[in-house]
mmCIF file of the N, C-alpha and C atoms, coordinates in Angstrom:
data_MODEL
# 
_entry.id   MODEL 
# 
loop_
_atom_site.group_PDB 
_atom_site.id 
_atom_site.type_symbol 
_atom_site.label_atom_id 
_atom_site.label_alt_id 
_atom_site.label_comp_id 
_atom_site.label_asym_id 
_atom_site.label_entity_id 
_atom_site.label_seq_id 
_atom_site.pdbx_PDB_ins_code 
_atom_site.Cartn_x 
_atom_site.Cartn_y 
_atom_site.Cartn_z 
_atom_site.occupancy 
_atom_site.B_iso_or_equiv 
_atom_site.pdbx_formal_charge 
_atom_site.auth_seq_id 
_atom_site.auth_comp_id 
_atom_site.auth_asym_id 
_atom_site.auth_atom_id 
_atom_site.pdbx_PDB_model_num 
ATOM 1   N N  . MET A 1 1  ? 6.461   -16.296 -3.384 1.00 0.00 ? 1  MET A N  1 
ATOM 2   C CA . MET A 1 1  ? 6.510   -15.150 -4.275 1.00 0.00 ? 1  MET A CA 1 
ATOM 3   C C  . MET A 1 1  ? 7.960   -14.899 -4.670 1.00 0.00 ? 1  MET A C  1 
ATOM 4   N N  . THR A 1 2  ? 8.207   -14.728 -5.947 1.00 0.00 ? 2  THR A N  1 
ATOM 5   C CA . THR A 1 2  ? 9.569   -14.480 -6.409 1.00 0.00 ? 2  THR A CA 1 
ATOM 6   C C  . THR A 1 2  ? 9.934   -13.020 -6.200 1.00 0.00 ? 2  THR A C  1 
ATOM 7   N N  . THR A 1 3  ? 11.223  -12.748 -6.296 1.00 0.00 ? 3  THR A N  1 
ATOM 8   C CA . THR A 1 3  ? 11.691  -11.376 -6.130 1.00 0.00 ? 3  THR A CA 1 
ATOM 9   C C  . THR A 1 3  ? 11.050  -10.468 -7.173 1.00 0.00 ? 3  THR A C  1 
ATOM 10  N N  . ARG A 1 4  ? 10.936  -10.935 -8.403 1.00 0.00 ? 4  ARG A N  1 
ATOM 11  C CA . ARG A 1 4  ? 10.319  -10.131 -9.474 1.00 0.00 ? 4  ARG A CA 1 
ATOM 12  C C  . ARG A 1 4  ? 8.875   -9.787  -9.132 1.00 0.00 ? 4  ARG A C  1 
ATOM 13  N N  . GLN A 1 5  ? 8.121   -10.772 -8.617 1.00 0.00 ? 5  GLN A N  1 
ATOM 14  C CA . GLN A 1 5  ? 6.730   -10.524 -8.232 1.00 0.00 ? 5  GLN A CA 1 
ATOM 15  C C  . GLN A 1 5  ? 6.665   -9.524  -7.081 1.00 0.00 ? 5  GLN A C  1 
ATOM 16  N N  . GLN A 1 6  ? 7.596   -9.609  -6.137 1.00 0.00 ? 6  GLN A N  1 
ATOM 17  C CA . GLN A 1 6  ? 7.617   -8.671  -5.023 1.00 0.00 ? 6  GLN A CA 1 
ATOM 18  C C  . GLN A 1 6  ? 7.872   -7.258  -5.531 1.00 0.00 ? 6  GLN A C  1 
ATOM 19  N N  . GLU A 1 7  ? 8.820   -7.109  -6.471 1.00 0.00 ? 7  GLU A N  1 
ATOM 20  C CA . GLU A 1 7  ? 9.121   -5.794  -7.024 1.00 0.00 ? 7  GLU A CA 1 
ATOM 21  C C  . GLU A 1 7  ? 7.911   -5.225  -7.747 1.00 0.00 ? 7  GLU A C  1 
ATOM 22  N N  . THR A 1 8  ? 7.250   -6.043  -8.539 1.00 0.00 ? 8  THR A N  1 
ATOM 23  C CA . THR A 1 8  ? 6.058   -5.596  -9.249 1.00 0.00 ? 8  THR A CA 1 
ATOM 24  C C  . THR A 1 8  ? 4.987   -5.185  -8.257 1.00 0.00 ? 8  THR A C  1 
ATOM 25  N N  . SER A 1 9  ? 4.780   -5.984  -7.241 1.00 0.00 ? 9  SER A N  1 
ATOM 26  C CA . SER A 1 9  ? 3.783   -5.657  -6.228 1.00 0.00 ? 9  SER A CA 1 
ATOM 27  C C  . SER A 1 9  ? 4.114   -4.342  -5.546 1.00 0.00 ? 9  SER A C  1 
ATOM 28  N N  . ALA A 1 10 ? 5.379   -4.167  -5.184 1.00 0.00 ? 10 ALA A N  1 
ATOM 29  C CA . ALA A 1 10 ? 5.786   -2.936  -4.509 1.00 0.00 ? 10 ALA A CA 1 
ATOM 30  C C  . ALA A 1 10 ? 5.512   -1.730  -5.398 1.00 0.00 ? 10 ALA A C  1 
ATOM 31  N N  . SER A 1 11 ? 5.874   -1.821  -6.659 1.00 0.00 ? 11 SER A N  1 
ATOM 32  C CA . SER A 1 11 ? 5.664   -0.677  -7.552 1.00 0.00 ? 11 SER A CA 1 
ATOM 33  C C  . SER A 1 11 ? 4.177   -0.417  -7.777 1.00 0.00 ? 11 SER A C  1 
ATOM 34  N N  . GLU A 1 12 ? 3.368   -1.473  -7.828 1.00 0.00 ? 12 GLU A N  1 
ATOM 35  C CA . GLU A 1 12 ? 1.925   -1.297  -7.972 1.00 0.00 ? 12 GLU A CA 1 
ATOM 36  C C  . GLU A 1 12 ? 1.347   -0.579  -6.760 1.00 0.00 ? 12 GLU A C  1 
ATOM 37  N N  . PHE A 1 13 ? 1.782   -0.969  -5.574 1.00 0.00 ? 13 PHE A N  1 
ATOM 38  C CA . PHE A 1 13 ? 1.269   -0.344  -4.357 1.00 0.00 ? 13 PHE A CA 1 
ATOM 39  C C  . PHE A 1 13 ? 1.708   1.115   -4.267 1.00 0.00 ? 13 PHE A C  1 
ATOM 40  N N  . VAL A 1 14 ? 2.955   1.385   -4.574 1.00 0.00 ? 14 VAL A N  1 
ATOM 41  C CA . VAL A 1 14 ? 3.446   2.766   -4.537 1.00 0.00 ? 14 VAL A CA 1 
ATOM 42  C C  . VAL A 1 14 ? 2.682   3.617   -5.546 1.00 0.00 ? 14 VAL A C  1 
ATOM 43  N N  . SER A 1 15 ? 2.488   3.097   -6.736 1.00 0.00 ? 15 SER A N  1 
ATOM 44  C CA . SER A 1 15 ? 1.738   3.817   -7.765 1.00 0.00 ? 15 SER A CA 1 
ATOM 45  C C  . SER A 1 15 ? 0.302   4.083   -7.308 1.00 0.00 ? 15 SER A C  1 
ATOM 46  N N  . ALA A 1 16 ? -0.315  3.093   -6.690 1.00 0.00 ? 16 ALA A N  1 
ATOM 47  C CA . ALA A 1 16 ? -1.691  3.259   -6.202 1.00 0.00 ? 16 ALA A CA 1 
ATOM 48  C C  . ALA A 1 16 ? -1.757  4.339   -5.132 1.00 0.00 ? 16 ALA A C  1 
ATOM 49  N N  . ILE A 1 17 ? -0.802  4.342   -4.224 1.00 0.00 ? 17 ILE A N  1 
ATOM 50  C CA . ILE A 1 17 ? -0.773  5.361   -3.167 1.00 0.00 ? 17 ILE A CA 1 
ATOM 51  C C  . ILE A 1 17 ? -0.687  6.750   -3.780 1.00 0.00 ? 17 ILE A C  1 
ATOM 52  N N  . GLU A 1 18 ? 0.131   6.885   -4.811 1.00 0.00 ? 18 GLU A N  1 
ATOM 53  C CA . GLU A 1 18 ? 0.318   8.184   -5.456 1.00 0.00 ? 18 GLU A CA 1 
ATOM 54  C C  . GLU A 1 18 ? -0.856  8.575   -6.350 1.00 0.00 ? 18 GLU A C  1 
ATOM 55  N N  . THR A 1 19 ? -1.672  7.598   -6.758 1.00 0.00 ? 19 THR A N  1 
ATOM 56  C CA . THR A 1 19 ? -2.755  7.836   -7.713 1.00 0.00 ? 19 THR A CA 1 
ATOM 57  C C  . THR A 1 19 ? -4.090  8.157   -7.050 1.00 0.00 ? 19 THR A C  1 
ATOM 58  N N  . VAL A 1 20 ? -4.447  7.410   -6.015 1.00 0.00 ? 20 VAL A N  1 
ATOM 59  C CA . VAL A 1 20 ? -5.773  7.592   -5.414 1.00 0.00 ? 20 VAL A CA 1 
ATOM 60  C C  . VAL A 1 20 ? -5.835  8.909   -4.648 1.00 0.00 ? 20 VAL A C  1 
ATOM 61  N N  . ASP A 1 21 ? -7.041  9.473   -4.570 1.00 0.00 ? 21 ASP A N  1 
ATOM 62  C CA . ASP A 1 21 ? -7.213  10.750  -3.867 1.00 0.00 ? 21 ASP A CA 1 
ATOM 63  C C  . ASP A 1 21 ? -6.952  10.623  -2.377 1.00 0.00 ? 21 ASP A C  1 
ATOM 64  N N  . LEU A 1 22 ? -7.461  9.579   -1.765 1.00 0.00 ? 22 LEU A N  1 
ATOM 65  C CA . LEU A 1 22 ? -7.304  9.352   -0.334 1.00 0.00 ? 22 LEU A CA 1 
ATOM 66  C C  . LEU A 1 22 ? -6.766  7.936   -0.159 1.00 0.00 ? 22 LEU A C  1 
ATOM 67  N N  . ALA A 1 23 ? -5.484  7.811   0.142  1.00 0.00 ? 23 ALA A N  1 
ATOM 68  C CA . ALA A 1 23 ? -4.812  6.514   0.132  1.00 0.00 ? 23 ALA A CA 1 
ATOM 69  C C  . ALA A 1 23 ? -5.032  5.730   1.432  1.00 0.00 ? 23 ALA A C  1 
ATOM 70  N N  . THR A 1 24 ? -6.290  5.362   1.670  1.00 0.00 ? 24 THR A N  1 
ATOM 71  C CA . THR A 1 24 ? -6.580  4.446   2.775  1.00 0.00 ? 24 THR A CA 1 
ATOM 72  C C  . THR A 1 24 ? -6.225  3.034   2.323  1.00 0.00 ? 24 THR A C  1 
ATOM 73  N N  . THR A 1 25 ? -6.149  2.124   3.266  1.00 0.00 ? 25 THR A N  1 
ATOM 74  C CA . THR A 1 25 ? -5.851  0.739   2.908  1.00 0.00 ? 25 THR A CA 1 
ATOM 75  C C  . THR A 1 25 ? -6.896  0.209   1.928  1.00 0.00 ? 25 THR A C  1 
ATOM 76  N N  . MET A 1 26 ? -8.164  0.483   2.174  1.00 0.00 ? 26 MET A N  1 
ATOM 77  C CA . MET A 1 26 ? -9.225  -0.014  1.307  1.00 0.00 ? 26 MET A CA 1 
ATOM 78  C C  . MET A 1 26 ? -9.113  0.573   -0.103 1.00 0.00 ? 26 MET A C  1 
ATOM 79  N N  . ASN A 1 27 ? -8.863  1.855   -0.214 1.00 0.00 ? 27 ASN A N  1 
ATOM 80  C CA . ASN A 1 27 ? -8.741  2.480   -1.531 1.00 0.00 ? 27 ASN A CA 1 
ATOM 81  C C  . ASN A 1 27 ? -7.543  1.941   -2.304 1.00 0.00 ? 27 ASN A C  1 
ATOM 82  N N  . VAL A 1 28 ? -6.431  1.735   -1.617 1.00 0.00 ? 28 VAL A N  1 
ATOM 83  C CA . VAL A 1 28 ? -5.250  1.174   -2.267 1.00 0.00 ? 28 VAL A CA 1 
ATOM 84  C C  . VAL A 1 28 ? -5.540  -0.266  -2.695 1.00 0.00 ? 28 VAL A C  1 
ATOM 85  N N  . ALA A 1 29 ? -6.194  -1.036  -1.822 1.00 0.00 ? 29 ALA A N  1 
ATOM 86  C CA . ALA A 1 29 ? -6.555  -2.421  -2.154 1.00 0.00 ? 29 ALA A CA 1 
ATOM 87  C C  . ALA A 1 29 ? -7.402  -2.474  -3.416 1.00 0.00 ? 29 ALA A C  1 
ATOM 88  N N  . GLU A 1 30 ? -8.384  -1.611  -3.509 1.00 0.00 ? 30 GLU A N  1 
ATOM 89  C CA . GLU A 1 30 ? -9.243  -1.580  -4.690 1.00 0.00 ? 30 GLU A CA 1 
ATOM 90  C C  . GLU A 1 30 ? -8.456  -1.194  -5.935 1.00 0.00 ? 30 GLU A C  1 
ATOM 91  N N  . GLU A 1 31 ? -7.550  -0.254  -5.792 1.00 0.00 ? 31 GLU A N  1 
ATOM 92  C CA . GLU A 1 31 ? -6.758  0.219   -6.934 1.00 0.00 ? 31 GLU A CA 1 
ATOM 93  C C  . GLU A 1 31 ? -5.859  -0.878  -7.499 1.00 0.00 ? 31 GLU A C  1 
ATOM 94  N N  . VAL A 1 32 ? -5.300  -1.712  -6.624 1.00 0.00 ? 32 VAL A N  1 
ATOM 95  C CA . VAL A 1 32 ? -4.393  -2.773  -7.090 1.00 0.00 ? 32 VAL A CA 1 
ATOM 96  C C  . VAL A 1 32 ? -5.100  -4.112  -7.281 1.00 0.00 ? 32 VAL A C  1 
ATOM 97  N N  . GLY A 1 33 ? -6.395  -4.165  -6.994 1.00 0.00 ? 33 GLY A N  1 
ATOM 98  C CA . GLY A 1 33 ? -7.162  -5.378  -7.201 1.00 0.00 ? 33 GLY A CA 1 
ATOM 99  C C  . GLY A 1 33 ? -6.871  -6.474  -6.191 1.00 0.00 ? 33 GLY A C  1 
ATOM 100 N N  . ARG A 1 34 ? -6.613  -6.090  -4.957 1.00 0.00 ? 34 ARG A N  1 
ATOM 101 C CA . ARG A 1 34 ? -6.331  -7.051  -3.883 1.00 0.00 ? 34 ARG A CA 1 
ATOM 102 C C  . ARG A 1 34 ? -7.410  -6.971  -2.816 1.00 0.00 ? 34 ARG A C  1 
ATOM 103 N N  . GLU A 1 35 ? -7.519  -8.028  -2.030 1.00 0.00 ? 35 GLU A N  1 
ATOM 104 C CA . GLU A 1 35 ? -8.386  -8.008  -0.856 1.00 0.00 ? 35 GLU A CA 1 
ATOM 105 C C  . GLU A 1 35 ? -7.745  -7.092  0.184  1.00 0.00 ? 35 GLU A C  1 
ATOM 106 N N  . TYR A 1 36 ? -8.571  -6.567  1.077  1.00 0.00 ? 36 TYR A N  1 
ATOM 107 C CA . TYR A 1 36 ? -8.093  -5.646  2.114  1.00 0.00 ? 36 TYR A CA 1 
ATOM 108 C C  . TYR A 1 36 ? -6.930  -6.247  2.902  1.00 0.00 ? 36 TYR A C  1 
ATOM 109 N N  . ARG A 1 37 ? -7.090  -7.488  3.362  1.00 0.00 ? 37 ARG A N  1 
ATOM 110 C CA . ARG A 1 37 ? -6.048  -8.125  4.197  1.00 0.00 ? 37 ARG A CA 1 
ATOM 111 C C  . ARG A 1 37 ? -4.722  -8.234  3.458  1.00 0.00 ? 37 ARG A C  1 
ATOM 112 N N  . SER A 1 38 ? -4.782  -8.600  2.188  1.00 0.00 ? 38 SER A N  1 
ATOM 113 C CA . SER A 1 38 ? -3.573  -8.725  1.383  1.00 0.00 ? 38 SER A CA 1 
ATOM 114 C C  . SER A 1 38 ? -2.895  -7.365  1.219  1.00 0.00 ? 38 SER A C  1 
ATOM 115 N N  . ALA A 1 39 ? -3.683  -6.354  0.915  1.00 0.00 ? 39 ALA A N  1 
ATOM 116 C CA . ALA A 1 39 ? -3.132  -5.006  0.755  1.00 0.00 ? 39 ALA A CA 1 
ATOM 117 C C  . ALA A 1 39 ? -2.518  -4.521  2.060  1.00 0.00 ? 39 ALA A C  1 
ATOM 118 N N  . TYR A 1 40 ? -3.206  -4.740  3.160  1.00 0.00 ? 40 TYR A N  1 
ATOM 119 C CA . TYR A 1 40 ? -2.703  -4.319  4.472  1.00 0.00 ? 40 TYR A CA 1 
ATOM 120 C C  . TYR A 1 40 ? -1.359  -4.995  4.761  1.00 0.00 ? 40 TYR A C  1 
ATOM 121 N N  . TYR A 1 41 ? -1.279  -6.289  4.482  1.00 0.00 ? 41 TYR A N  1 
ATOM 122 C CA . TYR A 1 41 ? -0.033  -7.030  4.690  1.00 0.00 ? 41 TYR A CA 1 
ATOM 123 C C  . TYR A 1 41 ? 1.098   -6.414  3.867  1.00 0.00 ? 41 TYR A C  1 
ATOM 124 N N  . HIS A 1 42 ? 0.864   -6.222  2.575  1.00 0.00 ? 42 HIS A N  1 
ATOM 125 C CA . HIS A 1 42 ? 1.904   -5.691  1.690  1.00 0.00 ? 42 HIS A CA 1 
ATOM 126 C C  . HIS A 1 42 ? 2.291   -4.259  2.063  1.00 0.00 ? 42 HIS A C  1 
ATOM 127 N N  . LEU A 1 43 ? 1.313   -3.447  2.400  1.00 0.00 ? 43 LEU A N  1 
ATOM 128 C CA . LEU A 1 43 ? 1.614   -2.076  2.794  1.00 0.00 ? 43 LEU A CA 1 
ATOM 129 C C  . LEU A 1 43 ? 2.455   -2.038  4.068  1.00 0.00 ? 43 LEU A C  1 
ATOM 130 N N  . ASN A 1 44 ? 2.159   -2.904  5.009  1.00 0.00 ? 44 ASN A N  1 
ATOM 131 C CA . ASN A 1 44 ? 2.964   -2.969  6.229  1.00 0.00 ? 44 ASN A CA 1 
ATOM 132 C C  . ASN A 1 44 ? 4.389   -3.409  5.945  1.00 0.00 ? 44 ASN A C  1 
ATOM 133 N N  . ARG A 1 45 ? 4.561   -4.374  5.044  1.00 0.00 ? 45 ARG A N  1 
ATOM 134 C CA . ARG A 1 45 ? 5.918   -4.813  4.679  1.00 0.00 ? 45 ARG A CA 1 
ATOM 135 C C  . ARG A 1 45 ? 6.674   -3.656  4.013  1.00 0.00 ? 45 ARG A C  1 
ATOM 136 N N  . LEU A 1 46 ? 5.985   -2.919  3.149  1.00 0.00 ? 46 LEU A N  1 
ATOM 137 C CA . LEU A 1 46 ? 6.624   -1.769  2.500  1.00 0.00 ? 46 LEU A CA 1 
ATOM 138 C C  . LEU A 1 46 ? 6.990   -0.699  3.516  1.00 0.00 ? 46 LEU A C  1 
ATOM 139 N N  . GLU A 1 47 ? 6.159   -0.534  4.532  1.00 0.00 ? 47 GLU A N  1 
ATOM 140 C CA . GLU A 1 47 ? 6.473   0.434   5.583  1.00 0.00 ? 47 GLU A CA 1 
ATOM 141 C C  . GLU A 1 47 ? 7.697   -0.026  6.382  1.00 0.00 ? 47 GLU A C  1 
ATOM 142 N N  . GLU A 1 48 ? 7.769   -1.300  6.700  1.00 0.00 ? 48 GLU A N  1 
ATOM 143 C CA . GLU A 1 48 ? 8.940   -1.837  7.410  1.00 0.00 ? 48 GLU A CA 1 
ATOM 144 C C  . GLU A 1 48 ? 10.216  -1.650  6.603  1.00 0.00 ? 48 GLU A C  1 
ATOM 145 N N  . ASP A 1 49 ? 10.106  -1.708  5.277  1.00 0.00 ? 49 ASP A N  1 
ATOM 146 C CA . ASP A 1 49 ? 11.258  -1.535  4.387  1.00 0.00 ? 49 ASP A CA 1 
ATOM 147 C C  . ASP A 1 49 ? 11.571  -0.059  4.125  1.00 0.00 ? 49 ASP A C  1 
ATOM 148 N N  . GLY A 1 50 ? 10.759  0.851   4.657  1.00 0.00 ? 50 GLY A N  1 
ATOM 149 C CA . GLY A 1 50 ? 10.999  2.277   4.485  1.00 0.00 ? 50 GLY A CA 1 
ATOM 150 C C  . GLY A 1 50 ? 10.548  2.831   3.147  1.00 0.00 ? 50 GLY A C  1 
ATOM 151 N N  . VAL A 1 51 ? 9.723   2.082   2.424  1.00 0.00 ? 51 VAL A N  1 
ATOM 152 C CA . VAL A 1 51 ? 9.268   2.516   1.098  1.00 0.00 ? 51 VAL A CA 1 
ATOM 153 C C  . VAL A 1 51 ? 8.079   3.458   1.215  1.00 0.00 ? 51 VAL A C  1 
ATOM 154 N N  . VAL A 1 52 ? 7.169   3.177   2.140  1.00 0.00 ? 52 VAL A N  1 
ATOM 155 C CA . VAL A 1 52 ? 5.990   4.010   2.365  1.00 0.00 ? 52 VAL A CA 1 
ATOM 156 C C  . VAL A 1 52 ? 5.858   4.296   3.862  1.00 0.00 ? 52 VAL A C  1 
ATOM 157 N N  . GLU A 1 53 ? 4.999   5.235   4.188  1.00 0.00 ? 53 GLU A N  1 
ATOM 158 C CA . GLU A 1 53 ? 4.706   5.565   5.573  1.00 0.00 ? 53 GLU A CA 1 
ATOM 159 C C  . GLU A 1 53 ? 3.200   5.616   5.752  1.00 0.00 ? 53 GLU A C  1 
ATOM 160 N N  . SER A 1 54 ? 2.758   5.443   6.987  1.00 0.00 ? 54 SER A N  1 
ATOM 161 C CA . SER A 1 54 ? 1.329   5.541   7.275  1.00 0.00 ? 54 SER A CA 1 
ATOM 162 C C  . SER A 1 54 ? 1.101   6.504   8.423  1.00 0.00 ? 54 SER A C  1 
ATOM 163 N N  . LYS A 1 55 ? -0.106  7.030   8.456  1.00 0.00 ? 55 LYS A N  1 
ATOM 164 C CA . LYS A 1 55 ? -0.524  7.906   9.542  1.00 0.00 ? 55 LYS A CA 1 
ATOM 165 C C  . LYS A 1 55 ? -1.953  7.529   9.886  1.00 0.00 ? 55 LYS A C  1 
ATOM 166 N N  . LYS A 1 56 ? -2.217  7.301   11.171 1.00 0.00 ? 56 LYS A N  1 
ATOM 167 C CA . LYS A 1 56 ? -3.565  6.932   11.594 1.00 0.00 ? 56 LYS A CA 1 
ATOM 168 C C  . LYS A 1 56 ? -4.390  8.200   11.770 1.00 0.00 ? 56 LYS A C  1 
ATOM 169 N N  . ILE A 1 57 ? -5.499  8.248   11.052 1.00 0.00 ? 57 ILE A N  1 
ATOM 170 C CA . ILE A 1 57 ? -6.446  9.358   11.135 1.00 0.00 ? 57 ILE A CA 1 
ATOM 171 C C  . ILE A 1 57 ? -7.784  8.742   11.525 1.00 0.00 ? 57 ILE A C  1 
ATOM 172 N N  . GLY A 1 58 ? -8.198  8.938   12.751 1.00 0.00 ? 58 GLY A N  1 
ATOM 173 C CA . GLY A 1 58 ? -9.421  8.302   13.226 1.00 0.00 ? 58 GLY A CA 1 
ATOM 174 C C  . GLY A 1 58 ? -9.257  6.798   13.187 1.00 0.00 ? 58 GLY A C  1 
ATOM 175 N N  . ALA A 1 59 ? -10.150 6.124   12.497 1.00 0.00 ? 59 ALA A N  1 
ATOM 176 C CA . ALA A 1 59 ? -10.104 4.667   12.391 1.00 0.00 ? 59 ALA A CA 1 
ATOM 177 C C  . ALA A 1 59 ? -9.349  4.203   11.148 1.00 0.00 ? 59 ALA A C  1 
ATOM 178 N N  . HIS A 1 60 ? -8.771  5.115   10.382 1.00 0.00 ? 60 HIS A N  1 
ATOM 179 C CA . HIS A 1 60 ? -8.154  4.770   9.097  1.00 0.00 ? 60 HIS A CA 1 
ATOM 180 C C  . HIS A 1 60 ? -6.652  5.010   9.109  1.00 0.00 ? 60 HIS A C  1 
ATOM 181 N N  . LEU A 1 61 ? -5.960  4.190   8.340  1.00 0.00 ? 61 LEU A N  1 
ATOM 182 C CA . LEU A 1 61 ? -4.557  4.447   8.055  1.00 0.00 ? 61 LEU A CA 1 
ATOM 183 C C  . LEU A 1 61 ? -4.483  5.105   6.693  1.00 0.00 ? 61 LEU A C  1 
ATOM 184 N N  . LEU A 1 62 ? -3.772  6.218   6.621  1.00 0.00 ? 62 LEU A N  1 
ATOM 185 C CA . LEU A 1 62 ? -3.515  6.872   5.342  1.00 0.00 ? 62 LEU A CA 1 
ATOM 186 C C  . LEU A 1 62 ? -2.072  6.596   4.972  1.00 0.00 ? 62 LEU A C  1 
ATOM 187 N N  . TRP A 1 63 ? -1.867  6.152   3.767  1.00 0.00 ? 63 TRP A N  1 
ATOM 188 C CA . TRP A 1 63 ? -0.535  5.772   3.292  1.00 0.00 ? 63 TRP A CA 1 
ATOM 189 C C  . TRP A 1 63 ? 0.017   6.864   2.406  1.00 0.00 ? 63 TRP A C  1 
ATOM 190 N N  . HIS A 1 64 ? 1.332   7.069   2.472  1.00 0.00 ? 64 HIS A N  1 
ATOM 191 C CA . HIS A 1 64 ? 1.988   8.034   1.597  1.00 0.00 ? 64 HIS A CA 1 
ATOM 192 C C  . HIS A 1 64 ? 3.424   7.601   1.353  1.00 0.00 ? 64 HIS A C  1 
ATOM 193 N N  . THR A 1 65 ? 3.966   8.106   0.271  1.00 0.00 ? 65 THR A N  1 
ATOM 194 C CA . THR A 1 65 ? 5.371   7.846   -0.027 1.00 0.00 ? 65 THR A CA 1 
ATOM 195 C C  . THR A 1 65 ? 6.179   8.955   0.614  1.00 0.00 ? 65 THR A C  1 
ATOM 196 N N  . GLU A 1 66 ? 7.443   8.691   0.772  1.00 0.00 ? 66 GLU A N  1 
ATOM 197 C CA . GLU A 1 66 ? 8.309   9.665   1.447  1.00 0.00 ? 66 GLU A CA 1 
ATOM 198 C C  . GLU A 1 66 ? 8.635   10.838  0.579  1.00 0.00 ? 66 GLU A C  1 
# 
């Protein structure tokens, strides 16, 4: 993946988190058109980079921007 593709992906994920009513991994995955595993991977990388944060609620991770 090129740097440009990574930037586009990051902005798509951030936008999806801000757009969906309940930003679970599955809802974000559906919003960006990715499989659950792919979305989970990208969201975790964004969390490691400090771009997004997650909070575990029951069996779900809820994602949010800072």
